[in-house]
All heavy atoms as an XYZ file, in Angstrom:
742
protein
N     -33.989     -3.556    -19.284
C     -32.916     -2.966    -20.061
C     -31.921     -4.061    -20.407
O     -31.224     -4.573    -19.550
C     -32.234     -1.871    -19.245
C     -31.002     -1.315    -19.900
S     -30.177     -0.140    -18.818
C     -28.691      0.069    -19.729
N     -31.868     -4.457    -21.631
C     -30.953     -5.501    -22.060
C     -29.810     -4.874    -22.855
O     -30.019     -4.011    -23.706
C     -31.682     -6.522    -22.913
N     -28.623     -5.306    -22.535
C     -27.447     -4.825    -23.256
C     -27.224     -5.657    -24.508
O     -27.614     -6.819    -24.582
C     -26.213     -4.901    -22.361
C     -26.215     -4.007    -21.112
C     -24.962     -4.252    -20.304
C     -26.326     -2.550    -21.482
N     -26.561     -5.066    -25.472
C     -26.218     -5.755    -26.716
C     -24.716     -5.998    -26.740
O     -23.978     -5.398    -25.951
C     -26.617     -4.897    -27.929
O     -25.830     -3.699    -27.912
C     -28.093     -4.551    -27.905
N     -24.234     -6.844    -27.630
C     -22.779     -7.034    -27.745
C     -22.053     -5.715    -28.059
O     -20.918     -5.515    -27.612
C     -22.639     -8.032    -28.894
C     -23.919     -8.805    -28.866
C     -24.973     -7.812    -28.451
N     -22.716     -4.809    -28.783
C     -22.094     -3.511    -29.074
C     -21.937     -2.690    -27.792
O     -20.947     -1.971    -27.629
C     -22.923     -2.726    -30.105
C     -22.934     -3.323    -31.492
C     -23.885     -4.514    -31.619
O     -24.810     -4.697    -30.823
N     -23.635     -5.349    -32.623
N     -22.902     -2.800    -26.886
C     -22.803     -2.105    -25.601
C     -21.616     -2.628    -24.803
O     -20.871     -1.852    -24.197
C     -24.086     -2.281    -24.786
C     -25.281     -1.589    -25.408
O     -25.096     -0.540    -26.059
O     -26.409     -2.096    -25.237
N     -21.443     -3.940    -24.807
C     -20.318     -4.548    -24.088
C     -18.999     -4.080    -24.693
O     -18.062     -3.744    -23.961
C     -20.418     -6.093    -24.107
C     -21.688     -6.558    -23.392
C     -19.183     -6.730    -23.484
C     -21.759     -6.194    -21.932
N     -18.919     -4.023    -25.998
C     -17.694     -3.565    -26.660
C     -17.407     -2.116    -26.290
O     -16.247     -1.744    -26.028
C     -17.820     -3.716    -28.171
N     -18.447     -1.291    -26.237
C     -18.259      0.126    -25.886
C     -17.821      0.269    -24.429
O     -16.924      1.041    -24.116
C     -19.549      0.897    -26.119
C     -19.411      2.382    -25.832
C     -20.673      3.142    -26.273
N     -20.526      4.543    -25.999
C     -20.863      5.141    -24.864
N     -21.390      4.417    -23.887
N     -20.700      6.438    -24.701
N     -18.448     -0.470    -23.531
C     -18.072     -0.428    -22.115
C     -16.628     -0.884    -21.937
O     -15.855     -0.278    -21.200
C     -19.039     -1.285    -21.269
C     -20.430     -0.652    -21.267
C     -18.528     -1.454    -19.846
C     -21.515     -1.542    -20.696
N     -16.262     -1.960    -22.621
C     -14.888     -2.465    -22.533
C     -13.911     -1.426    -23.061
O     -12.837     -1.216    -22.479
C     -14.750     -3.771    -23.307
N     -14.260     -0.757    -24.139
C     -13.391      0.276    -24.695
C     -13.220      1.423    -23.701
O     -12.109      1.905    -23.477
C     -13.960      0.803    -26.016
C     -13.211      1.968    -26.570
N     -11.953      1.846    -27.127
C     -13.519      3.283    -26.624
C     -11.526      3.043    -27.501
N     -12.473      3.932    -27.206
N     -14.335      1.877    -23.091
C     -14.267      2.967    -22.124
C     -13.457      2.593    -20.888
O     -12.789      3.434    -20.295
C     -15.683      3.395    -21.718
C     -16.514      4.071    -22.796
C     -17.948      4.272    -22.318
C     -15.887      5.405    -23.195
N     -13.522      1.317    -20.516
C     -12.785      0.834    -19.345
C     -11.366      0.408    -19.705
O     -10.624     -0.042    -18.846
C     -13.527     -0.330    -18.704
N     -11.011      0.558    -20.979
C      -9.680      0.169    -21.472
C      -9.401     -1.309    -21.208
O      -8.347     -1.705    -20.745
C      -8.581      1.021    -20.846
C      -8.734      2.520    -21.037
C      -8.600      2.897    -22.511
N      -8.529      4.330    -22.712
C      -9.514      5.075    -23.189
N     -10.653      4.530    -23.499
N      -9.379      6.367    -23.365
N     -10.435     -2.140    -21.487
C     -10.318     -3.584    -21.335
C     -10.328     -4.236    -22.701
O     -11.060     -3.815    -23.592
C     -11.486     -4.136    -20.518
C     -11.609     -3.662    -19.076
C     -12.900     -4.183    -18.466
C     -10.409     -4.094    -18.255
N      -9.545     -5.260    -22.843
C      -9.552     -6.034    -24.078
C     -10.209     -7.372    -23.764
O      -9.654     -8.196    -23.029
C      -8.129     -6.245    -24.599
C      -8.089     -6.937    -25.935
C      -6.662     -7.066    -26.470
O      -5.798     -6.317    -26.027
O      -6.453     -7.946    -27.318
N     -11.413     -7.565    -24.281
C     -12.157     -8.789    -24.025
C     -12.168     -9.661    -25.270
O     -12.418     -9.178    -26.369
C     -13.604     -8.465    -23.636
C     -13.828     -7.656    -22.356
C     -15.315     -7.372    -22.178
C     -13.282     -8.390    -21.156
N     -11.916    -10.944    -25.053
C     -12.039    -11.888    -26.162
C     -13.526    -12.136    -26.404
O     -14.378    -11.729    -25.619
C     -11.322    -13.201    -25.818
O     -11.963    -13.828    -24.721
N     -13.844    -12.827    -27.480
C     -15.242    -13.108    -27.812
C     -15.942    -13.898    -26.697
O     -17.057    -13.544    -26.303
C     -15.339    -13.832    -29.147
N     -15.314    -14.972    -26.158
C     -15.987    -15.700    -25.063
C     -16.149    -14.839    -23.803
O     -17.178    -14.909    -23.126
C     -15.057    -16.886    -24.779
C     -14.234    -17.043    -26.006
C     -14.112    -15.678    -26.610
N     -15.139    -14.010    -23.498
C     -15.241    -13.139    -22.332
C     -16.352    -12.104    -22.524
O     -17.098    -11.800    -21.597
C     -13.917    -12.420    -22.082
C     -12.797    -13.324    -21.595
C     -11.460    -12.617    -21.544
O     -11.226    -11.683    -22.351
O     -10.646    -13.006    -20.689
N     -16.457    -11.582    -23.728
C     -17.499    -10.609    -24.039
C     -18.885    -11.233    -23.909
O     -19.802    -10.626    -23.361
C     -17.288    -10.057    -25.443
O     -18.242     -9.087    -25.752
N     -19.037    -12.461    -24.393
C     -20.325    -13.158    -24.289
C     -20.681    -13.430    -22.828
O     -21.840    -13.262    -22.413
C     -20.276    -14.462    -25.076
N     -19.684    -13.833    -22.033
C     -19.914    -14.086    -20.609
C     -20.300    -12.783    -19.902
O     -21.230    -12.758    -19.087
C     -18.669    -14.693    -19.969
C     -18.735    -14.954    -18.468
C     -19.830    -15.958    -18.147
C     -17.386    -15.427    -17.953
N     -19.605    -11.699    -20.216
C     -19.909    -10.401    -19.613
C     -21.328     -9.956    -19.970
O     -22.054     -9.428    -19.134
C     -18.886     -9.365    -20.074
C     -18.982     -8.039    -19.362
S     -18.586     -8.124    -17.607
C     -16.896     -8.678    -17.652
N     -21.717    -10.181    -21.217
C     -23.065     -9.829    -21.665
C     -24.110    -10.591    -20.855
O     -25.087    -10.017    -20.361
C     -23.222    -10.126    -23.161
C     -24.585     -9.850    -23.770
C     -24.905     -8.365    -23.724
C     -24.644    -10.365    -25.195
N     -23.893    -11.881    -20.669
C     -24.821    -12.711    -19.900
C     -24.896    -12.248    -18.450
O     -25.982    -12.111    -17.881
C     -24.387    -14.189    -19.954
O     -24.307    -14.592    -21.317
C     -25.356    -15.084    -19.208
N     -23.730    -11.979    -17.849
C     -23.704    -11.580    -16.446
C     -24.356    -10.212    -16.230
O     -25.139    -10.027    -15.298
C     -22.261    -11.559    -15.927
C     -21.664    -12.940    -15.771
C     -20.210    -12.901    -15.323
O     -19.534    -11.882    -15.444
N     -19.728    -14.016    -14.802
N     -24.046     -9.239    -17.079
C     -24.618     -7.906    -16.919
C     -26.122     -7.910    -17.174
O     -26.880     -7.251    -16.456
C     -23.919     -6.904    -17.840
C     -22.515     -6.489    -17.405
C     -21.879     -5.577    -18.435
C     -22.547     -5.813    -16.049
N     -26.572     -8.655    -18.192
C     -28.012     -8.748    -18.438
C     -28.721     -9.453    -17.280
O     -29.851     -9.104    -16.934
C     -28.303     -9.430    -19.766
C     -28.148     -8.483    -20.933
O     -28.299     -7.275    -20.798
N     -27.831     -9.031    -22.093
N     -28.064    -10.434    -16.662
C     -28.620    -11.081    -15.474
C     -28.744    -10.103    -14.320
O     -29.760    -10.071    -13.609
N     -27.731     -9.276    -14.143
C     -27.766     -8.262    -13.089
C     -28.908     -7.277    -13.328
O     -29.674     -6.958    -12.419
C     -26.427     -7.525    -13.039
C     -26.450     -6.305    -12.172
C     -26.411     -6.410    -10.801
C     -26.522     -5.043    -12.737
C     -26.449     -5.288     -9.991
C     -26.556     -3.917    -11.944
C     -26.515     -4.037    -10.571
N     -29.034     -6.792    -14.569
C     -30.106     -5.852    -14.874
C     -31.480     -6.498    -14.740
O     -32.459     -5.830    -14.407
C     -29.923     -5.240    -16.265
C     -28.815     -4.221    -16.310
C     -27.810     -4.323    -17.251
C     -28.776     -3.162    -15.427
C     -26.781     -3.389    -17.300
C     -27.768     -2.217    -15.464
C     -26.765     -2.333    -16.401
N     -31.559     -7.796    -14.974
C     -32.818     -8.512    -14.768
C     -33.228     -8.501    -13.308
O     -34.403     -8.303    -12.974
N     -32.261     -8.704    -12.414
C     -32.532     -8.658    -10.974
C     -32.977     -7.260    -10.569
O     -33.909     -7.086     -9.783
C     -31.283     -9.100    -10.177
C     -31.007    -10.586    -10.413
C     -31.456     -8.823     -8.686
C     -29.679    -11.066     -9.870
N     -32.313     -6.235    -11.110
C     -32.684     -4.851    -10.800
C     -34.116     -4.576    -11.244
O     -34.892     -3.950    -10.519
C     -31.692     -3.855    -11.453
C     -32.197     -2.427    -11.341
C     -30.312     -3.993    -10.832
N     -34.495     -5.045    -12.416
C     -35.863     -4.847    -12.899
C     -36.881     -5.553    -11.997
O     -37.959     -5.027    -11.738
C     -36.000     -5.332    -14.344
C     -35.285     -4.459    -15.352
C     -35.762     -3.015    -15.350
O     -36.984     -2.777    -15.211
O     -34.907     -2.118    -15.457
N     -36.545     -6.745    -11.504
C     -37.434     -7.452    -10.587
C     -37.606     -6.660     -9.292
O     -38.705     -6.576     -8.739
C     -36.888     -8.838    -10.259
C     -36.992     -9.835    -11.375
C     -36.359    -11.173    -10.994
O     -35.868    -11.352     -9.881
N     -36.377    -12.103    -11.930
N     -36.522     -6.068     -8.816
C     -36.588     -5.285     -7.588
C     -37.406     -4.010     -7.801
O     -38.139     -3.580     -6.907
C     -35.177     -4.950     -7.098
C     -34.417     -6.170     -6.611
S     -32.684     -5.858     -6.260
C     -32.762     -4.706     -4.933
N     -37.286     -3.398     -8.965
C     -38.064     -2.196     -9.260
C     -39.555     -2.492     -9.360
O     -40.384     -1.622     -9.117
C     -37.596     -1.574    -10.573
C     -36.343     -0.777    -10.446
C     -36.082     -0.048    -11.743
N     -34.877      0.744    -11.639
C     -34.280      1.315    -12.661
N     -34.782      1.179    -13.880
N     -33.192      2.025    -12.485
N     -39.916     -3.707     -9.728
C     -41.316     -4.071     -9.905
C     -42.053     -4.194     -8.571
O     -43.279     -4.147     -8.532
C     -41.419     -5.390    -10.676
N     -41.320     -4.333     -7.466
C     -41.941     -4.493     -6.151
C     -42.402     -3.129     -5.644
O     -41.651     -2.155     -5.662
C     -40.940     -5.123     -5.155
C     -41.543     -5.214     -3.761
C     -40.509     -6.500     -5.640
N     -43.667     -3.059     -5.178
C     -44.217     -1.821     -4.634
C     -43.706     -1.632     -3.209
O     -44.035     -2.399     -2.306
C     -45.742     -1.866     -4.641
C     -46.357     -0.594     -4.084
O     -45.696      0.460     -4.126
O     -47.506     -0.661     -3.624
N     -42.889     -0.607     -2.992
C     -42.332     -0.327     -1.668
C     -42.832      1.007     -1.117
O     -42.213      1.579     -0.222
C     -40.792     -0.297     -1.738
O     -40.392      0.725     -2.664
C     -40.222     -1.630     -2.158
N     -43.948      1.487     -1.634
C     -44.435      2.807     -1.231
C     -44.806      2.873      0.251
O     -44.673      3.915      0.871
C     -45.615      3.224     -2.094
O     -46.654      2.275     -1.990
N     -45.254      1.795      0.851
C     -45.649      1.820      2.253
C     -44.601      1.297      3.203
O     -44.856      1.111      4.384
N     -43.390      1.064      2.718
C     -42.338      0.484      3.543
C     -41.412      1.598      4.034
O     -40.880      2.373      3.247
C     -41.526     -0.559      2.748
C     -40.415     -1.149      3.601
C     -42.444     -1.654      2.235
N     -41.233      1.670      5.347
C     -40.344      2.681      5.923
C     -38.889      2.231      5.766
O     -38.583      1.039      5.866
C     -40.662      2.873      7.398
N     -37.971      3.162      5.509
C     -36.557      2.800      5.389
C     -36.008      2.260      6.707
O     -36.461      2.658      7.784
C     -35.869      4.120      5.024
C     -36.929      5.108      4.775
C     -38.209      4.567      5.295
N     -35.067      1.357      6.597
C     -34.439      0.765      7.782
C     -33.113      1.461      8.069
O     -32.381      1.833      7.153
C     -34.175     -0.726      7.556
C     -35.387     -1.612      7.319
C     -34.933     -3.025      6.971
C     -36.270     -1.633      8.533
N     -32.808      1.617      9.345
C     -31.504      2.176      9.712
C     -30.417      1.110      9.632
O     -29.238      1.414      9.539
C     -31.550      2.754     11.121
O     -31.879      1.731     12.052
N     -30.838     -0.145      9.687
C     -29.909     -1.275      9.655
C     -30.665     -2.468      9.086
O     -31.852     -2.645      9.383
C     -29.429     -1.567     11.084
C     -28.266     -2.509     11.139
N     -28.405     -3.859     11.059
C     -26.934     -2.268     11.257
C     -27.218     -4.435     11.137
N     -26.313     -3.496     11.253
N     -30.020     -3.315      8.273
C     -30.741     -4.449      7.681
C     -31.375     -5.395      8.698
O     -32.430     -5.972      8.456
C     -29.669     -5.185      6.875
C     -28.596     -4.199      6.653
C     -28.662     -3.231      7.782
N     -30.771     -5.537      9.853
C     -31.288     -6.451     10.873
C     -32.497     -5.840     11.584
O     -33.258     -6.531     12.248
C     -30.166     -6.803     11.888
C     -30.654     -7.729     12.983
C     -28.993     -7.447     11.170
N     -32.722     -4.534     11.421
C     -33.838     -3.867     12.104
C     -35.185     -4.439     11.691
O     -36.166     -4.269     12.412
C     -33.788     -2.367     11.829
N     -35.268     -5.099     10.561
C     -36.520     -5.722     10.139
C     -36.849     -6.933     11.004
O     -38.007     -7.320     11.116
C     -36.427     -6.144      8.675
N     -35.849     -7.522     11.639
C     -36.039     -8.745     12.418
C     -36.098     -8.449     13.914
O     -36.914     -8.993     14.636
C     -34.887     -9.739     12.135
C     -34.835    -10.042     10.645
C     -35.034    -10.996     12.955
C     -33.608    -10.808     10.223
N     -35.208     -7.578     14.379
C     -35.134     -7.277     15.807
C     -34.741     -5.812     16.004
O     -34.224     -5.171     15.096
C     -34.116     -8.185     16.499
C     -32.702     -8.041     15.976
C     -31.734     -9.043     16.570
O     -32.032    -10.249     16.542
O     -30.680     -8.604     17.037
N     -34.984     -5.313     17.201
C     -34.633     -3.926     17.511
C     -33.110     -3.798     17.558
O     -32.432     -4.601     18.198
C     -35.237     -3.516     18.841
N     -32.601     -2.792     16.872
C     -31.160     -2.591     16.815
C     -30.829     -1.241     17.422
O     -31.413     -0.225     17.055
C     -30.659     -2.640     15.349
C     -29.190     -2.314     15.275
C     -30.938     -3.994     14.741
N     -29.908     -1.251     18.364
C     -29.413     -0.006     18.931
C     -28.033      0.232     18.349
O     -27.122     -0.577     18.514
C     -29.319     -0.106     20.469
O     -30.594     -0.473     20.977
C     -28.888      1.209     21.070
N     -27.909      1.342     17.639
C     -26.620      1.655     17.037
C     -25.656      2.129     18.105
O     -25.991      2.954     18.952
C     -26.793      2.732     15.957
C     -27.676      2.347     14.786
C     -27.791      3.517     13.820
C     -27.111      1.141     14.062
N     -24.455      1.601     18.059
C     -23.439      2.000     19.015
C     -22.687      3.192     18.441
O     -22.008      3.086     17.425
C     -22.472      0.852     19.284
C     -23.151     -0.333     19.940
C     -22.206     -1.480     20.086
N     -21.959     -1.998     18.727
C     -21.009     -2.858     18.417
N     -20.208     -3.297     19.328
N     -20.867     -3.277     17.186
N     -22.846      4.333     19.059
C     -22.185      5.534     18.593
C     -21.014      5.854     19.513
O     -21.119      5.762     20.739
C     -23.166      6.712     18.566
C     -24.398      6.505     17.678
C     -25.325      7.699     17.801
C     -23.974      6.316     16.234
N     -19.928      6.235     18.899
C     -18.734      6.565     19.656
C     -18.846      8.005     20.157
O     -19.384      8.880     19.475
C     -17.505      6.421     18.757
C     -16.192      6.600     19.462
C     -15.034      6.296     18.529
O     -15.213      6.006     17.356
N     -13.836      6.368     19.050
N     -18.358      8.250     21.375
C     -18.363      9.606     21.910
C     -17.516     10.513     21.028
O     -16.451     10.128     20.536
C     -17.812      9.628     23.340
C     -18.736      8.915     24.312
O     -19.941      8.850     24.020
O     -18.233      8.433     25.345
N     -17.991     11.736     20.835
C     -17.309     12.705     19.988
C     -16.328     13.511     20.834
O     -16.648     14.593     21.342
C     -18.327     13.624     19.319
C     -17.706     14.505     18.265
O     -16.569     14.207     17.841
O     -18.346     15.492     17.865
N     -15.142     12.944     21.014
C     -14.108     13.625     21.792
C     -12.846     13.704     20.948
O     -12.565     12.826     20.129
C     -13.820     12.901     23.124
C     -13.488     11.428     22.886
C     -14.988     13.028     24.082
C     -13.079     10.675     24.134
N     -12.093     14.783     21.148
C     -10.839     14.970     20.404
C      -9.824     13.947     20.880
O      -9.602     13.773     22.082
C     -10.317     16.380     20.616
N      -9.203     13.270     19.926
C      -8.212     12.252     20.285
C      -6.787     12.744     20.065
O      -5.844     12.081     20.458
C      -8.457     10.977     19.480
O      -8.342     11.261     18.100
N      -6.643     13.904     19.438
C      -5.314     14.472     19.189
C      -5.310     15.927     19.621
O      -6.345     16.604     19.552
C      -4.969     14.370     17.699
C      -4.894     12.952     17.192
C      -4.556     12.884     15.710
O      -4.175     13.914     15.141
O      -4.681     11.791     15.147
N      -4.170     16.425     20.034
C      -4.111     17.835     20.445
C      -4.270     18.766     19.246
O      -4.000     18.396     18.107
C      -2.713     17.970     21.062
C      -1.919     16.864     20.458
C      -2.881     15.754     20.188
N      -4.734     19.985     19.504
C      -4.910     20.989     18.464
C      -3.546     21.521     18.037
O      -2.836     22.138     18.827
C      -5.787     22.133     18.982
C      -6.024     23.187     17.923
O      -5.795     22.907     16.739
O      -6.447     24.306     18.289
N      -3.181     21.261     16.785
C      -1.892     21.721     16.259
C      -2.106     22.624     15.051
O      -1.281     22.666     14.146
C      -1.019     20.527     15.892
C      -0.675     19.651     17.071
C       0.208     18.486     16.678
O       0.525     18.287     15.523
N       0.611     17.715     17.667
N      -3.214     23.351     15.029
C      -3.534     24.196     13.891
C      -2.434     25.216     13.613
O      -1.997     25.382     12.477
C      -4.852     24.924     14.123
C      -5.196     25.864     12.980
C      -6.431     26.647     13.237
N      -7.562     25.745     13.329
C      -8.817     26.132     13.369
N      -9.110     27.404     13.344
N      -9.783     25.256     13.445
N      -1.963     25.887     14.630
C      -0.939     26.914     14.446
C       0.330     26.311     13.858
O       0.914     26.855     12.916
C      -0.637     27.610     15.785
O      -1.863     28.073     16.339
C       0.300     28.781     15.583
N       0.753     25.184     14.381
C       1.971     24.528     13.875
C       1.778     24.066     12.439
O       2.695     24.173     11.615
C       2.331     23.346     14.769
N       0.595     23.567     12.110
C       0.334     23.080     10.749
C       0.237     24.208      9.740
O       0.499     24.019      8.555
C      -0.948     22.246     10.717
C      -0.813     20.943     11.462
O       0.283     20.417     11.623
N      -1.922     20.414     11.939
N      -0.154     25.402     10.189
C      -0.332     26.518      9.274
C       0.907     27.394      9.135
O       0.897     28.338      8.351
C      -1.522     27.370      9.721
C      -2.839     26.662      9.553
C      -4.021     27.502      9.968
O      -3.890     28.440     10.735
N      -5.190     27.163      9.446
N       1.968     27.067      9.828
C       3.183     27.882      9.746
C       3.777     27.902      8.347
O       4.311     28.921      7.912
C       4.234     27.396     10.757
C       3.931     27.807     12.168
C       4.971     27.290     13.142
O       5.792     26.448     12.786
N       4.935     27.791     14.363
N       3.698     26.818      7.631
C       4.300     26.756      6.296
C       3.341     27.195      5.192
O       3.714     27.223      4.023
C       4.793     25.334      6.010
O       3.697     24.435      6.032
N       2.113     27.538      5.545
C       1.127     27.956      4.543
C       1.461     29.354      4.025
O       1.880     30.220      4.789
C      -0.270     27.942      5.143
N       1.284     29.597      2.730
C       1.583     30.922      2.182
C       0.638     32.003      2.681
O       1.032     33.152      2.818
C       1.455     30.747      0.669
C       0.800     29.433      0.456
C       0.906     28.645      1.702
N      -0.632     31.659      2.971
C      -1.578     32.664      3.439
C      -2.594     32.032      4.384
O      -3.184     31.001      4.077
C      -2.297     33.298      2.258
N      -2.774     32.660      5.540
C      -3.712     32.185      6.553
C      -4.459     33.397      7.097
O      -3.875     34.456      7.295
C      -2.965     31.468      7.703
C      -3.932     31.069      8.809
C      -2.213     30.267      7.205
N      -5.767     33.232      7.335
C      -6.548     34.309      7.928
C      -7.578     33.712      8.870
O      -8.355     32.838      8.475
C      -7.246     35.115      6.841
C      -8.023     36.319      7.371
C      -8.652     37.107      6.240
O      -7.904     37.587      5.369
O      -9.890     37.216      6.237
N      -7.590     34.166     10.102
C      -8.528     33.684     11.127
C      -8.491     32.160     11.273
O      -9.522     31.514     11.420
C      -9.960     34.137     10.824
C     -10.113     35.639     10.852
O      -9.396     36.312     11.586
N     -11.024     36.154     10.059
N      -7.326     31.566     11.187
C      -7.181     30.124     11.351
C      -7.559     29.306     10.133
O      -7.637     28.085     10.205
N      -7.798     29.961      8.982
C      -8.179     29.251      7.759
C      -7.106     29.438      6.703
O      -6.492     30.495      6.598
C      -9.525     29.785      7.225
C     -10.707     29.690      8.179
C     -11.910     30.395      7.581
C     -11.038     28.256      8.494
N      -6.880     28.411      5.898
C      -5.952     28.495      4.776
C      -6.600     29.353      3.684
O      -7.765     29.151      3.345
C      -5.647     27.107      4.180
C      -4.836     26.226      5.082
C      -5.455     25.274      5.885
C      -3.452     26.350      5.134
C      -4.707     24.458      6.691
C      -2.701     25.528      5.952
C      -3.325     24.575      6.742
N      -5.867     30.285      3.115
C      -6.346     31.071      1.994
C      -5.744     30.502      0.725
O      -4.537     30.283      0.651
C      -5.947     32.542      2.157
C      -6.550     33.251      3.365
C      -6.064     34.696      3.421
C      -8.059     33.204      3.332
N      -6.580     30.278     -0.267
C      -6.126     29.712     -1.534
C      -6.566     30.629     -2.660
O      -7.548     31.356     -2.537
C      -6.675     28.280     -1.754
C      -6.158     27.329     -0.689
C      -8.186     28.277     -1.754
N      -5.866     30.587     -3.806
C      -6.280     31.421     -4.927
C      -7.641     30.977     -5.477
O      -7.978     29.800     -5.444
C      -5.188     31.190     -5.977
C      -4.129     30.406     -5.329
C      -4.651     29.846     -4.060
N      -8.388     31.934     -5.992
C      -9.677     31.645     -6.596
C      -9.447     30.897     -7.912
O      -8.666     31.335     -8.745
C     -10.427     32.956     -6.866
C     -11.811     32.769     -7.400
C     -12.503     34.105     -7.553
C     -13.887     33.933     -8.102
N     -14.573     35.224     -8.243
N     -10.100     29.756     -8.060
C      -9.909     28.943     -9.273
C     -11.157     28.899    -10.145
O     -11.093     28.457    -11.276
C      -9.459     27.508     -8.936
C      -8.085     27.504     -8.299
C     -10.475     26.838     -8.018
N     -12.286     29.341     -9.623
C     -13.529     29.358    -10.387
C     -13.947     30.799    -10.553
O     -14.022     31.560     -9.600
C     -14.640     28.560     -9.675
C     -14.211     27.116     -9.499
C     -15.949     28.671    -10.428
C     -15.195     26.281     -8.713
N     -14.215     31.187    -11.789
C     -14.628     32.570    -12.034
C     -16.122     32.696    -12.060
O     -16.859     31.838    -12.347
C     -14.048     33.043    -13.364
C     -12.543     33.081    -13.294
C     -11.934     33.617    -14.591
O     -12.609     34.343    -15.324
O     -10.782     33.282    -14.840
């Protein structure tokens, strides 16, 4: 997928960027280079490769360090909901916005 100078102008317009001619040419070269790398990566057959949980897992066994799931702050639900216009069963009630 190669971009054209018109594509760069449209992207710059959508991003509200003002690019000079040299900047536009440089952006075109850089983005086309990026898309070239993506195409090379897509060409590689990865059908038999299992996903990794961590990039280093391909080299050595990695044990993920998981933090214990414990509450670090006291429950202040009642205090936080005192100023709410409507509460039911500990939940904030809000007006329906989607019909």
